[in-house]
SEBAPA-807649 format. One record per residue: x, y, z of N, C-alpha, C in turn. Coordinates in pm, whole numbers, plus 50000, padded with zeros to 5 digits. Layout:
<atoms>
XYZXYZXYZ
...
</atoms>
This chain:
<atoms>
707445222972333707435225572190705995226772141
705495239072141704135241472092704165253271996
703115254171916703035265471822702895278671897
702435278172024702345290372102703675297272122
704775289872107706095295972122706345306772017
705635305971904705815316071800705345329871846
704465330171947703945342971996704865349372098
705915342372140706825347872241707605359572182
707715370372257708435382272210709935380172225
710715381772116712185380072126712835391972196
713435389672310713935400372394715115407872331
715825401472238716945408372175716515416972056
715225416172022714765423171901714885438371911
714575444972026714775459572033716205463572003
717175455772050718575459072022718865458071873
718295448171808718505446571663717905458271587
716685462171622716025472971551716745486271570
717175488871693717925501271718719255501271642
719885489471636721135488571560720935491471413
719845486571355719545489271215719315504171191
718585510471282718335524871267719625532671277
720525528171363721785535371380722675534171256
722695522671194723565520471078722985526970953
721645526570938721015532470821720925522870705
720545528370586720315519670471721385520970365
722575525370403723685526070308724305512470284
725535512470231726195499870199726405491470326
726825497770434727015490470560725695485070613
724645493170598723335488670644722835476670566
723045476870433722595465470352723375452770386
724665454270413725465442570453724975437070586
724675446170680724155441770810722805434770793
721945440470707720635434470684720775420470625
721685418870527721855405770464722285395270566
723265399070650723705389570752722615386570853
721855397070889720795395170988719675386370933
719285388670808718225380470747718665365970738
719915363670697720415349870687720405343070823
720815350470927720865344771062719455341671112
718545351171094717175348971141716505337471066
716785336570937716205325670858716755312170905
718055311770934718645299370983718025295271117
717835304971206717225301871337715795296971318
715065302971225713695298571199713655284171149
714575280771058714625267071006715015257271116
715975261171202716355252571314715195250371410
714415260871435713245259271522712215249871461
711985251171331711035242271265711535227771270
712855225971249713425212471258713295206871399
713505215571499713315211371638711895206671663
710935214271613709535210771634709225197171572
709725195171449709485182371381710145170871456
711365172871504712075162171574711435159171709
710975169371781710305166871909708995159471887
708285162771780707025156071752707255141371718
708275138471637708495124871590709375116571682
710455122671735711465114971806711715119771949
710935129471996711025134172135712405139572171
713065145972075714345152472104714565163672002
715565171972031715855182971941716615178671817
716785188071725717475185571599718975187871617
719775177971576721235179071581721745181371439
722255193371408722665196271270723825187671221
724615182071312725715173371271725195159371236
724305154171319723935140171309722655137471230
721775147471217720425144471171720125148371027
721055153970954720775157670816720405145570731
720995133970765720695121870688719245117470704
718555122570806717165118370829716195125270736
716625135870667715705142970578715215133570468
716145126270407715765117070300714875105870352
715215100470471714385089870530712995095070563
712905107370612711615113270642710755115170518
711395119070408710645120770284710095107370234
710875096770251710375083570208709205079170294
709295081670425708195077970514706955086170482
707135099170456706005107670422705355103170291
706175098770197705635093670071704745081570095
705185072670185704375060970216703095064370289
703115075470365701945079170445700905086970365
701345096570281700365105070212700485104570061
701445096870009701585095669865702605105369808
703175102269691704235110669633703775124669595
702545125969544702085139069499701995148869616
701345144569724701225153369840702565155969906
703475146169899704805148169955705555159069878
705475158669746706115168969664705505182569694
704175183069708703515195669739703955200869876
704075191769974704515195970107705935201470104
706825194870028708195199670017708245213269948
707455214869841707405227669770706865238669860
705825235469938705255245270030706275249570134
707075240070183708095243470282709145252970223
709575250070101710555258770035709985272670010
708715273169967708075286069944707935293970074
707665286870184707545293570313708875299770354
709975292770329711295298170361711585310470275
711275309370146711505320770056710655332770097
709405330370134708515341270176709025347670305
709515339370397710065344870522711285353470494
712135349070402713325356870367712935370370307
711945370270216711495382770155710885392170258
710085386670349709445394970450710485401070544
711485393170583712535398270670713355409270602
713655407470474714425417570401713645430670392
712345429570366711505441670359711425448470495
711175440670600710975446370733712255452970785
713385446470766714635452470812714965464970731
714565464970604714775476870521713975488670570
712765486370616711935497170669712615503470791
713115495270881713765500671000715085507570966
715855501670872717135507770837716935521270770
715805523270700715545535870628714955546570718
714635543170842714055553070933715055564370955
714565576770972715435588470988715175595371122
715615589371231715415595871360716375607771376
716135616171473717025627471499718395622671545
719385631871537720755628171572720855623371717
720175630271808720245626471949719615612771971
718485610571905717825597471916718725586571859
719405590071748720275580271683721425576271775
722045586671839723155583471930722655575272048
721515579172103720985571572216720625557472174
720055556372056719675543072007720885534171989
721955539971933723175531971914723735527272046
723735536172145724265532272276723405521472339
722085523472335721185513372392721335500172320
721455500672186721605488372108722875480972148
723985488272163725235481872199725155475472338
724575483172434724465477772570723545465672573
722385466872505721435455772504722015443472437
722725445572325723315434272256724355427372342
725165435372411726175429472499725525421772614
724455427372669723745420472777723135407472731
722515407972614721905395772560722965385272534
724095389472473725145379772442725695373472570
725895381772674726405376372800725425366472861
724145370172860723145361272917723045348272839
723065349672705722935337672621724105328172641
725315333572630726495325072643726575319172783
726315327572883726395322673020725395311673047
724155313473003723135303373029723425290572952
723815292072826724025280172743725245272272789
726285279272831727485272372876727365267373020
726305271573090726095266773226726915273773331
727475285973296728325292873394727545303373473
726505308873412725685318773481724215314873463
723365320173549721925317973534721345329073448
720515325273355719825335173273718785342373358
718725355473351717705362573430716305357473396
715415358473494714045353873472713435361173353
712815353673263712235359473144710745361873168
710235373473126708825376373149707945367073068
706695364873113705795356073038705635360972894
705655351372802705465354872661706675361072596
707865359772658709075365372601710215355472617
711215356272527712335347072533713475352472449
714695347472477715855350572393715885340372280
715485344472162715385334872052716745331171993
717735339872011719065337171956719715325172022
719195320972137719765309372206719775297072115
718785295872027718685284171941719955282371858
720405293271795721595292271713722835288871793
722985295171909724155292471992724135278172045
722945273572087722855259872136723265249872029
722865252371905723205243071798724695243171768
725325254571780726775255271761727485247171869
727065248971994727665241372103727335226472092
726125223372043725755209472024726665202771922
726985209971814727875204371713729255201671772
729765211071852731065208971916731025196972011
729955196072090729835184872184729705171572112
729005171671999728835159271922730175154271871
731005163271822732315159171772733205154071885
733125160472002733905155672116733405141972162
732085140372165731495127572203731915116672107
732005120071980732395110371878733795104971904
734705113671944736065109071973736065099272090
735285102172195735205093172309734525079972271
733535080772185732835068672142733745059572061
734555065371976735485057371895736485049971984
736895056272092737805049472185737095037772254
735835039672292735075028872357734845017372261
734615020472133734355009972035735555000872016
736745005972044737964998072026738234988772145
737454989972252737644981772371736554971072376
736954958272370735974947472366736514935272441
735914931972556736414920572634736204907072564
735334906672463735064893972396735854892272267
736604902272227737394901172104738434890072121
738434880772029739394869772034739044858872131
737884859872198737484849672294737174836272229
737374825272301737104811772248735864806072316
735204796972246734054789972303732824798372322
732694809272246731564818172265730244811172229
729214813672308727844808872284727764793572277
728704786872341728714772172332727594765572412
726874773272493725754767472569724474766872488
724454772972369723254773072285723324761472188
722254753472185722254741272104721194741571993
720804753671949719734754571850719774768371783
718794770771693718694783771629718344794571731
718854806471705718514818271785717874828471691
716754834171733716084844471653715874856771740
716534867771704716344880571771715274888171693
714144890571756713014897071689712824911171745
712994921071659712674934771696711244937771653
710364940171750708974943571719708884958671705
708584963071587708574977371554707594985171643
708094995971702707295005471781706624999271903
707154988171952706584981272068707264986572194
706534994572272707115000772389706374997472517
706865002972624706285000272755704835005172765
704455014372679703065019072680702075007672662
702494996872595701614985272578701304978472710
702134980772811701924974572941701254983873041
701424997073024701045006573128699915016073091
699745019372964698745029072923697415022072898
696375025572971695105018072959694585016472817
694735026772734694225025972598694805014072522
696075010672551696744999672481696834987072568
697044989072697697324977772785696154968072796
694924973072786693794963872800693824952972694
694244956372572694314946572463695644939272463
696754946472475698064940272459698394930972575
698044934672696698294925672810697444913072798
696224914472747695374902672730695984893272625
696514898872518697154890672415698384883572471
699194890872548700374884672609699984873772708
698964876372788698544866372887698024853772819
697224855472714696704843772641697844836172575
698804843472519699954836972458700804829672558
700964835572676701744829072782701104815672822
699794815672840699104803272878699244792772768
699114796972644699204787472532700604781672522
701624790172529703004785472515703414776672632
702954780172752703274771872868702654757972853
701434757472801700784744572780701534736072678
702284742572590703054735472487704454732072536
704774735472660706054731772718707154741972703
706824754072660707844764472644708004772572772
709204777472793709494786272905709554800672855
709234810172942709224824372906709724832773022
710374843872990710804853473092710844867273028
710564877573106710434891073049711024901673140
711354912973080711884924473153711714936973072
712474947273109712384960273042713774965173006
713874971272888715124977472842714874992172813
715935000072816715875013972773716455014872633
715645019472538716085020872400716825034072381
717765034772286718465047372262717675057272178
716485053272131715715062172045714235060872077
713475070972037712025070872055711375076171929
710275070171890709515075171777709995070771640
711215065871628711745061771498713225058571507
713875057771390715285054271379715575040671442
714835030671399714975017271455716405012171446
717115016171341718475010971322719405014671437
719095025371510719925028871626719765018371736
718535013471755718315002771853718974989871808
718834986471680719454974271628720964974771649
721574986371620723024987771633723454987471778
722684993971866723004993872009722994979672064
721984971972029721864958172075723014949672021
723344951271894724344942571831725774945971872
726044958871896727424963271922727764964472070
726734964972156727024966972297727534980872327
727154990572245727515004672263726255013072248
726205024272316725005032872314725025041272186
724265037072087724215043771957722915051571950
722975064371988721765072371999721655083371894
722465082671791722385092671685723125087971562
722885095071451723455090971324724975091871323
725525101371397726975102671401727615090471467
727055086171581727575074171647727345061771560
726225061571491725945050171404727025049071296
727375060171234728435059871135729775056071195
730025060871318731295057871383731435043071415
730365036871464730475022771500730615014071375
730005018271266730165010771141731615011171093
732265022471116733645024071069734685019071168
734265013871283735195010971391735764996771391
735244988171304735624973971304735214966871433
734264972571504733734966271625733074952971589
733314942571667732694929471644731284929471702
730294928371615728914927971661728584914171718
727414913171779726934900271828726924889971715
726644894471594726524885371481727894881171428
728874889971433730254885871403730684874671498
730424876771626730874867271727730094854171717
728804855071681728024842871661728544834971541
728914841971436729474835171319730774828071356
731594834771438732844828571481732584816271569
731414816271635731054804971721730414793571644
730274794971514729744784071433728314785571387
727694797271409726334799671363726334805171221
725264802471148725004808971020724194821571052
724804833071037724134845571074723334850870957
722174856770987721294861870882720484873570934
720084882270842719194893470873717974892370783
716794892870843715524892770767714904906370788
714954914770685714604928970698713594932870590
712314930570615711304933070512711114947670475
711604956870557711424970970524712624976970451
713634968870425714784973670347714424972470199
714224983870135713824983969994714874990669905
715874996969965716935003469890718254996369919
719325000969857720634995369887720944997070036
721614987070093721944987170236723434984370249
724294993670205725734990870200726354988170337
725814994370444726414992370576726264978170627
725334970470567725134956770613726384948070597
727284952270511728484944270485729424943770606
729244952970703730124952970820729354949770947
728164943970935727344940971052727434926471097
728104918171020728304904371062727304894371008
726504898070909725504888970853726064881670731
725954868370735726354860570619725284860870511
724034860870551722904861170458721994872870493
721564880170392720654891470413719444889770323
718274889670383717024888970307716284902170325
716334910470222715594923070221714224920770159
713464931470142712084930170096711984922469965
712854925569870712774919269738713154904569741
713794900069849714274886169856713254876769920
712184881969976711294873770058710144867569979
709994871069852709014864369766707584869169784
707394881069837706034886169857705494892069728
704354886969682703744891669558702424898969582
702054900769708700814907769738700994922769738
699894929769768699934944369775700594948669905
701324959869898701914964870022700854972070105
701184974470230700294981070323700804995370344
700695003370239701285016770236702795015670254
703365021770359704825021170373705285007170407
704454999270473704814985670516704784976370394
705884969670369706014961970247705204949070247
705044942970364704364929970373703954927370517
702934919170540702534915870677703604907670749
703674909370880704674902270959704554887170947
703344882170937703164867670928703874862170805
703794869270695704494864870575706004865270596
706504875470667707944876570693708464864470769
707734860470874708174848770952708114836070867
707074834770787706974822870701708104822570599
708444834370544709544834970447710874831570512
711064835670637712294831970709712424816870718
711334810070751711374795470758711654789470621
710934794270522711034788370387712434790270329
713014802070348714284805170283715504802070369
715334800670499716474798370587716334785370666
715424785170760715394774170856714964760870792
714054761070695713624748670630714554744770515
715264754270461716154751770346717604752170391
717874746670506719184747470571720264741470481
721274749370439722294744170347723334735270414
723454736070545724434727970618723894725570758
724704719770844724214716070977724454726971082
724834738771039725054749571135723704755071183
723604758471312722394765371358722394779871308
721224785771304721094799671260721114809171379
721654820971356721544832171448720994843771364
719684846671382718944855371290718464867871361
718594879071293717904891371334716734893571240
715534894871296714334897671217713684910271271
713384919671183712684931871223711284931771163
710274932871246708914933171195708624946671130
707534947371055707194959870988705744964271004
704854954971037703424958371036703034968671141
703814970071247703484979871349704244992971330
704794994871210705435007571176704375017371128
704575030171159703665040371105703615039070953
702475041570890701305048770941700215040071005
700455026971024699505018171093698155017071021
698185018770891696945017870812697295011470679
696555001070639695654992970721696444982770803
695754975770892696374965670977695974951870927
696934942670903696584929170857695894921270969
695384909970932694834900371028695514886971008
695544878971113696134865771105695334856871009
696044848770931695424838670847696094825270878
695534814670828696144801570848697534801370785
698524796670859699894796470809700024788470679
699184778670661699314769970544698754775970417
698094787570424697494793370303698174806570264
699334809270322699984822070293700404823270147
700894812470087701314812869947702314823769921
702074831669814702994842569779702544855869837
701564855469926701144867669995699914874469938
699424869669824698264876469766696974874169845
697034865069941695894863070032695624875570115
696594884570126696434896770203695924908570122
695704906869990695394918369905694134925769949
693094918469986691854925170029692094933370156
692924928370247693224935870369694004948570337
694914947670241695734959270206694914970670147
693754967470092692894977770033691764982070125
691714976670247690584979270336690784992170415
689674998370452689705009870541690135022770476
690145033370555690535046470506692045047270486
692495055170389693945056770369694555065470479
695895065670488696555073370594696215088170594
696075094370475695815108670474694455112170533
693575102270547692295104370615692435101270764
693015089870796693155085670936693995095671015
695045101070954695985109571028695455123571053
694235126371013693625139171051693085138771193
693015126971252692435125071385693405116871469
693995122971571694995115971652694405104071726
693135104871761692505093471829692445081371735
692165083771608692145072771512693545067171490
694555075871490695935071171476696285061871591
695935065871713696235057471830695475044271824
694235044771776693455032371764694095022771664
694625028071555695285019571456696605014071510
697335022371583698575017771645698295006371742
697245007671821696844997371916696624984071846
695934984371732695654972071658696924966471593
697774975371543698984970771474699944963671568
700154969271688701014962571786700414949171825
699114948771842698474936171881698664925771772
698554929871646698794920371537700224915171542
701204923971561702604919671565702834909671678
702244912371794702394903071907701734889671876
700564889871813699904877471775700794869071683
701444875571588702304868371493703474861771567
704144869471653705294864071725704884852071810
703794853471884703354842671972702874830671892
702194832971781701734821871698702924814371637
703954821871596705154815571540705834806871646
705944811971769706564804071876705764791371903
704434792671903703594780871926703734770871812
703864775771692703974767271574705224758471579
706264763371647707534756171654707814750771794
706774748871872706964744472011707594730772023
707404722171924707984708571933709504708771923
710044718371849711504719771837711804734671840
711694740971957711684755671962713064761771944
713124772771868714354780871870714394788971998
715524794872028715604804672135715244818072075
714114823872119713654836672066713884847672169
714554858172127714734870172208713934881072140
712814884672199711844893772138711864906872216
712054918072146712094930972216711554941872126
711074952372188710694964172112711924971972071
711854978571956712984986971918712895000771982
711675006071996711485019172058710005021472082
709685031272165708315035772179707895043172052
706605043672027706085052071920706245066771959
706005075771864706075090071893705185093372012
705585103372090704915106372215703435108872202
703015115672096701595118772083700775106272052
701435095672006700755082971981700835074072105
702025072072157702225062872269701665068272400
701555081672410701115087872535702055084172650
703325082372617704325078072714705685082472660
706365091072735707635096572688708855088872737
708645077972808709795070072855710425062472738
711705059372746712365051972639712235036772654
711445032072749711455017972787710715009172686
711254997172665710634987172578710674973572647
709694964972623709724951572681710734942672610
711234932672682712024921872625711454908672676
711294898972586710794885672621711774875272569
712054865372648712854853872604711934841772604
711834835072490710914823672473711714811972417
711524800172475712234788572422712254777172522
713214768172506713324756972600713784761872737
713354754872840713604759372977715084760573010
715924751472958717334751772999718044764372950
717534770672843718134783072795717434795272854
716114794972859715364806372913715704808473060
715794797473137716114798773279717504804673300
718404801273212719774806473222719764821673202
719024826273100718934840673075718194847773187
717104841873233716304848273338717114850273464
717904840373501718704841273623719794851873610
720444852273494721554861573475721084875873451
719944877473386719494890773347718444896673441
718024889073539717034894073633715654895273574
715284886173485713964886573421712924879573508
711674883473490710564877373564709924866473478
709374856073539708724845473461707514850973383
707254844973267706084848673189706374859473086
705304864873028705414874672920705064888872963
704684890973089704344904473135705284908073250
706254916873224707194920473332706484928673439
706944927773565706314935673671706574950573651
705684958773707705794973273691707084978773751
707614972073854708834976973919710094970173867
709994963873750711174957273693712274967573666
713514963573692714644972373664714784974473513
714924986973473715074990173330716564990073297
716964981373208718364979373173718664986173039
719724993973027720074999972899720304989172792
719804991572674719864981572568721294978172527
722244987272550723614984472509724274973572592
723664969272701724244958472781723884944572728
722974944072631722444931072592723454922372516
724284928272432725264920072359726134912272456
726714919372553727614912772647726874903372740
725634906572773724844897472857724604884272786
724264884872659724014872572583725294864272575
726394870872544727674863772533728084858072668
727864865872774728264861272907727424849372953
726114850172931725224839872984725314826672909
725604827372780725564815172700726944810472657
727974815272725729344810472703729824803772831
730214791372822730574783672942731734789873018
732734794372947733914800273012734064814772966
733034822872994733054836772949733994845073034
734584855772976735414864773055734564871873159
735174876573265734444883473371733864896473321
732844901173387732204913773347730784913773397
730104924973371728724926373416727814917673332
726914910373398725994901673327724764908673284
</atoms>
């Protein structure tokens, strides 16, 4: 996916032009031109959407599943460059589409008005029909996987394939949805008794935003992040905590964190918006539903939720703390509502320290400081001086704004490097702070950052289990984790959708049989 693709010559274009000349500029010609312009404009928009999706999420655009991301993308863009520039960007995009439509209408009109000789016209019509049939056969055959597309010359391609692929993608998505709904209805733990009875304390599932395997393997990031993990490991071990780590495969890359959250909670591979909607409507029992049934007080601490979150009502959370509920009165960090350190402190203040009954907590917390645009990056402060968060105001105003930093990809990567390191420092400091009475912490990345930032296109993310030895050892043995906070390079990468059942299996004394 490069801009150089725009220079590729569309091999079906001669057939189109000859067809226009054959039909002429009468009523039939104008109808053909209108349909052709609409089709070409649609393909152009799909190609642009593909480019944007590959840049951000390392995959193509799915017209069935991804329309809902337009609004989310606009909100993220607003946080990165401000509302005024976002409106200008949207207006420019609409103007570009309108200009392309006008140019296509003019250009097709020129060809339709051409007056070739009768013999040329007949020959052109025949060639156009043969070429169109050949192109259609090649396109359908290649896309459906029944025939091989003939070798295409350098700098040339069948551009119509984009539209056909998207049509077939929509059909495949709907078929996949039916199979997914059937899988969602099958649950070996539904109605099970004694679930999670081996856990004797609070459980905190921490999703570290944009924390991927690149932090372990890519020198630009690994030199800092591995050092932070190693120092944290030594500190936590000295405090009597046990640790184990491994690798998971996330269902998403570059964004859409909620797909990873849903995959982990439901034990199903939720890799797109269509599946996400299906699992919400399926009455599937999430990890949090089952934890609540086991006697835990379930909660979600989500500092980046700033709008209504209606789907949360079917996720199994008894208590939900969104951005407005956490008591942060400081300045935001562009799109990031508050520093991670404040989020963890607010979780303690509002949940763990203000416990309304004797039930243990089962909490999902999603960090935000390592979310794009990674400008500015907070710094750790003394936990006792956090107050209402205004201690961070000077940091929130420091450095260049995103619209300056994002002009240079090297600067973007440098900021990402610092943001992940800050998030790791917060998690490790929180674990150390509670070492005398540690919760069981399951810490994992939600996804890798976008490919141009992470410099790593794998979907892999680290997972760390931190807590008392009797629980960490149980997970490590069942899940094949390595001791410490740095998993080995040859660690088996486990799909994230297996984690719900692994947790239930490992921490339930009389769990039903199944893969651990």
